[in-house]
Residue, then its C-alpha position, 0 to 999 in steps of 0.5 A: x226348263x226342267x228342275x234339277x232332279x237333285x232338288x226334287x222334294x226340297x222344302x223351305x219357307x221364304x218370308x218377306x214384308x213389303x210396304x205400300x207406297x203413295x204416288x206423287x205423280x200418278x200412273x193412270x192408264x196402261x197398255x199391253x202387259x201392265x205397262x204405264x202410259x206415263x211415268x210416276x214416282x212415289x214415296x215408299x211407306x214404312x208402316x203400311x205393309x204386307x207380310x207374306x210367307x211362302x212355303x214351297x215343296x219341289x215336286x217330281x214333275x209338272x202339274x196340270x194346275x198350280x198347287x196352291x193353299x192360300x190364307x189371308x190373315x189366317x183364313x181361307x179366301x177363295x177370291x184372293x186364292x184365285x187371283x194369286x193362282x192366276x198371277x203365278x200361272x201368268x208368269x210361267x214364261x218368266x218362272x217356268x218351274x211354277x207348276x212343279x212347286x207346291x205352294x203354301x202361302x199365307x199373307x196379312x196386312x198391317x192395315x185394314x182393307x179399304x183405307x186408301x192404302x194400295x194393298x195390291x202394291x204391298x201384297x204383290x211386291x211381297x209375293x214377287x220377292x218370295x217367288x224371286x227367292x225361290x227362283x234363286x234356289x231352283x235356278x241360280x242364274x237370276x241376276x239383279x234380284x231387285x230389278x227382277x222383283x220389280x218387274x214381276x211385281x208390275x205384272x201383278x200390280x203396276x204400282x207394286x213395282x215401286x214398292x221394291x225400293x226404299x224412300x222413293x221409286x220411279x216407274x215408267x219410261x221418260x225421255x229425260x230419265x235415261x235409266x227409267x223403264x216401263x218394265x220395272x221401277x228404279x230407286x230414286x231415294x239418292x236423288x232427293x234432298x234429305x228433308x223429303x226422307x223425313x216426310x210423314x203420310x197421315x191417312x185420314x179415312x173419310x170412308x171405309x166403304x168399297x170403291x164404286x169403281x175398281x182401279x182396274x176398271x178406272x185404268x181401262x176407261x182411260x182408253x176412251x177418255x177424250x183428255x187422256x193424251x193431254x193427261x199423259x203429256x202433263x204427267x211427264x211434264x209434272x214429273x220433271x218439275x217435281x224431280x227438280x223440286x225433290x232435288x233442290x228441296x223446293x217445298x213450294x213446287x213440291x206442294x204445287x205439283x203433288x196437289x195438282x196431280x191428285x186433283x188431275x187424277x180425280x178429274x180424269x175419273x169425272x171425264x171418263x165415260x161413264x164418269x164417276x166420282x170417288x171423292x166425298x163431301x168431307x174429302x173436299x172439306x178437308x182439302x179446303x181446310x188444309x189449304x187454308x191452314x197452310x196459308x195461315x200458318x206457313x206450314x208446308x203441309x199438302x195433300x194427295x189422293x189415291x183412287x178413293x176418297x181418303x186424304x193422304x196428309x204429307x209434311x216434313x217431320x219437323x212440323x209434326x207437333x203443329x200438324x198434330x194439333x191441326x189434325x185433332x182440331x180440324x180434320x179428325x172430326x171429318x173422318x169416319x169414326x175418328x180414323x187415321x193411319x199414321x205412316x212415313x217414308x220407309x226403307x222398303x221390303x225386308x226378308x224375315x228370317x225364321 
């Protein structure tokens, strides 16, 4: 596609903030061009987000390489810049104008690195929203903006596809969910009881160290995992049970499925070849304390984990004061340097106008 000569030289700045998300039913294992082996669903977060500014200039002709100046939190970051450059070049079949644009991209996170929050989900979704906005300027034919942004986000980070929508999002084709797709996520906030929209996610930082195995490598190991196929079937079955619990406000089944999914994710890691363990001793200690507290108090609090050691503590807002005492007394001493990040279910990305 040739860019309209009338917009050569045009400049502008697109800026988005986009949140991370925490999966309730986990996506672990992929194929093809970043397609999931099973469907997943997540809470969209409110406070943990990336803020990305994308200045652009339309050039007179296509360049040999992507023209990109990238800064992360105000500093040059060659590793991130290379990743972003490769990503933008990889979607040239979708946005054929990318080598005729000069990009000046700056990004920052509201949360520290290596804290159990999926920074790739927030960063790639924010960037993809910026790119879709530029596409609207270069080629006004873009239809279904958010679906396209979810599609493009997925190519950078599978979980980023879910960060596009408020409250909850579902990604992955499921035979029982007609509108579901492997190509993009769909919004799911309208399908759930109101109590789930009040949920908090307090992230207890057991360790700030880099993971010993990256998520990309972990996904790849599922190809030879002897339990992979049964995992994909159980994930899709768990999803249906969870969706029913979300619809009816069944906190008991919600807790059961969410915790089962977290532990199954880590069980897959332990069964990989080579196997690996990302939980720490204090992770297990916290899990036991959470379950004991729930049994003793009847407070519907539960945990989930991403591919790391840090605990995501999930609970409805009405129990905040009780949970705060529990955190301070029993959980916080088990974190690294009393580290906790408080978050909650949020309203999705926001375009920031200068």
